[in-house]
N, C-alpha and C positions, 0 to 999 in steps of 0.2 A: 349609663352614659347617655347624654343627649347631644343631638346634632340636628341642624336645620335640615328638613327634607331635601332641599336643593343640594346641600353638602353630601347627603347620602347618595343622591342620584349621581353626583360627580364621582363618588367612590366606585360606582359601577363602570364609569368611564375609565378610571385608573385600572380596574380589573380587566377590562377589555384590552387595554394597552399591554398589561402584564401578560395576558394570554397570548397576545400577538408576539410579544418578546419570547415567550416560551416556544411558540410555534417556529419562530425564526431560528432559535437555538437548536431545535430538533432538526429542522430542515438543514441547517449548516452541518450538523453532525452526521446526518443520514444521506448526504448527497451520494448518488450512485457512483460517482467518480472515486469515492473512498475505496469501495470494494474492487472497483476496476483497477485502481492503482495497486492495491495490495496483491491482487491476482497476478498482474503483470510483473510486479516486483519479484514475486516468488518464481515466476517463470524465468525472469532475467537472471536470478541468482543461480537457478539450475543450469541455464545455458552457459553462464559464465564458468561454472564448475566444469561443465563438459568441455568448454573451450580450453580451459587450463590443462585438462587431461589430454585433449587432442594435441595441444602445443607441446606438452611434455613428451608425448609419444613421437611427434615429429622431430623434436630435439634429440631424442634417444636414437631414433633411426638415423639422423644426420651423423651422429657420433659413430654409430655402428657402421655406416656407409664409409666414413673417413677411414676407420680402422681396417675394414675389408679392403678398400682401395690401396691402402698402404701395404697390406699383406701381399696383394697381387703385384704391386710394384717391386717389392723386395724379391719375390720369386722370379719376376721377369728379369730383374738385374742380375740375379745369380745365374739364371739360365743363359743370359747373354755373355756373362763372363766365362762360363763353361764352354759355350759354343766358340767363343773367341779362342780359348785355349786349344780347343779341338782343331779349329781351322788353322791355327798358327803352326801346327806340326811340332810343337814343343814337347808333346807327350808322345813317347815312342814305345813305351812298354805295352804290349798287348793287353796285359791285365789292367793297367791304368787306363788304357783307351776304352776297354770294355766297361770299367767302372764309370768313366766319364760319360760314355754314351748312355749307360743306364740311368745315371743321375739326370741327365738332360731330359730323358724320356719321363722320369718321375716328376721332374719339375714342370714339365708340359702339362701332365695330368693334374698336378697340384694347382697350377695356374688355372686350368679350366674349371676345377672345382671351386676355387676362390672366386672366379668371375661369375659363376652361377650364384654364389653367396651374395656378391655385389648386386646382381640383378634382382635377386629376391628382396634384398634390403631396400633397393631403389623403388621397387613396387610397393612395398609397405610404406615407404616414406611418401610416395606420391599419394597413396590412399589417405595417409595422415594429413598431408597438406590440403587435399580436397576437403577433408573433414574440418580442418581449421578454417578454410575459406567459407564453407557452408555455415559453420557456427558463428563466424565473425559477422556474416550477413544477418543471421537470425538475432544475434545480440543487438546489432545496430537497429534492426526492425522493432525489437521489443522496447529498446530505449526510446525510439521515436514515438511509440505508442504511449509509453509512460509520459513523455514530455507533452504529448497532445492532451492526455487525460489530466495531467497537472495543470496545464494552461486552462482547461475548461473549468477545473475545480477552482483555480484561483480567480477566474472571472466570476464564478458563482459566489465565492467568498466576498468579492468586492461589492457585488450587488446586494447580497444579504446584509453585509456589515454597514453598507450605506443606509439600508432601511432600518436596521437596528439603531443606528445613530439618530435618524429622524424620529423614530417611535420613542426612543429614550428621552429625547428633548421634549417631545410632546407630553410624555408622562411626567416629567419634572414640572412642567407648567401647570398641568391639571392638578397634580399632587400638592402643589404649593397652595392651591385654592381650597384644599380640604383641611379642616381643623387638625392640629398636630396630634391630639390625643386619639382621634378617630383613625388617623393614618397609622399611629403606632399599634393600635388594636388590629387594624387590617393586616398590616405587615406581619405581625405575630401569628395571626391565624393562617395567613397565606403560607408561611414557612411550615406550619403544623399540618396543613390540609392540602398538600400536594400542589400548591401554587394558586389555589382558589381560597381567598379570604372573605370575599363578599359575593352574595348572589341575589338575583332578583326573585321575589316572591311572585310566581306567575301561576294563575289559575289554582291557587291554594297549594302550590307545589314548590318546594325549595329547588331552584335551578342549580344548586351546588351539588346536592346529594340525589336529586331527582325523586325525593320521597314526598308524598302528600302529607301535609300536616294533619294532626288529629284535630278534631272539632274543638276540643278544649283549648288547645294552643291557638288555633285560629281565633277563638273568642277573645283570648288574652291579647293577642296582637291587635284585633279589631278595637279593643277597648283602650289600648295604649295610646298615649299622646303621640302626635304625628312626629315630634322631634325626638322621641325616645328610640335609641338604637336597640333594635330587637335581634335575637339570635335564634337560629334553627335549633330545635330540641334534639334533632337527630345527629347533625354533623357539627353543630356549634358555630357555624359560619354566620356572619352578619347578614341579616335578611333585609333587603331594601324593598320597601313597599312602593308600588306604582299603581296607576289606574287599572292595570291588568292583573292585579293581585287576587281579585275575586273575593275581597272582604269589604 
């Protein structure tokens, strides 16, 4: 394949632009905000799970408290009815009076026990509510950090994408000035060689694979016509000769 030396030089300009696009893609992919958001999201998920558990515990305590308070109320009402019967004088039998007094005493003890249960449940519920409040604040804080990191990431995306658009447009202009067959070869090699399809021959070294060329290859390149497209024998990339090639 033959191509004017100036076209081959422009191919290096295309390569530089392609390298810049690769760098921008890597930069976009490896922004520190990605890891930050991932870490914060994991923390947020754990916090939300803990919050749900705390809310469930608080809800269970609320139901338990309601049930305990209803039990106390039932015992209190029964004791009040018994006391009313006792005070009314309607019960005259000594045995019935004794049984009634004994039941009132038992109900008083039962009420006291149930009220202790209510207090214990209230304490657990209060602790659960405090846990819910704490976790709610922590969830909000974690979400705020995620929002902040997401905002910084999106701002970086916008800046990078803007530069990508500019470089892509410049590449289109430069590539359009390179012969089509040369561009096709370059694009093919670039896909095969990790994004580098053309490299400068500098001080007898291929800047693509960083290998110094053998003397026989250098002699072949030295004797080749200036418009001949030469390739590196080590990596197969297009070698572009310049005044710094050392040949």
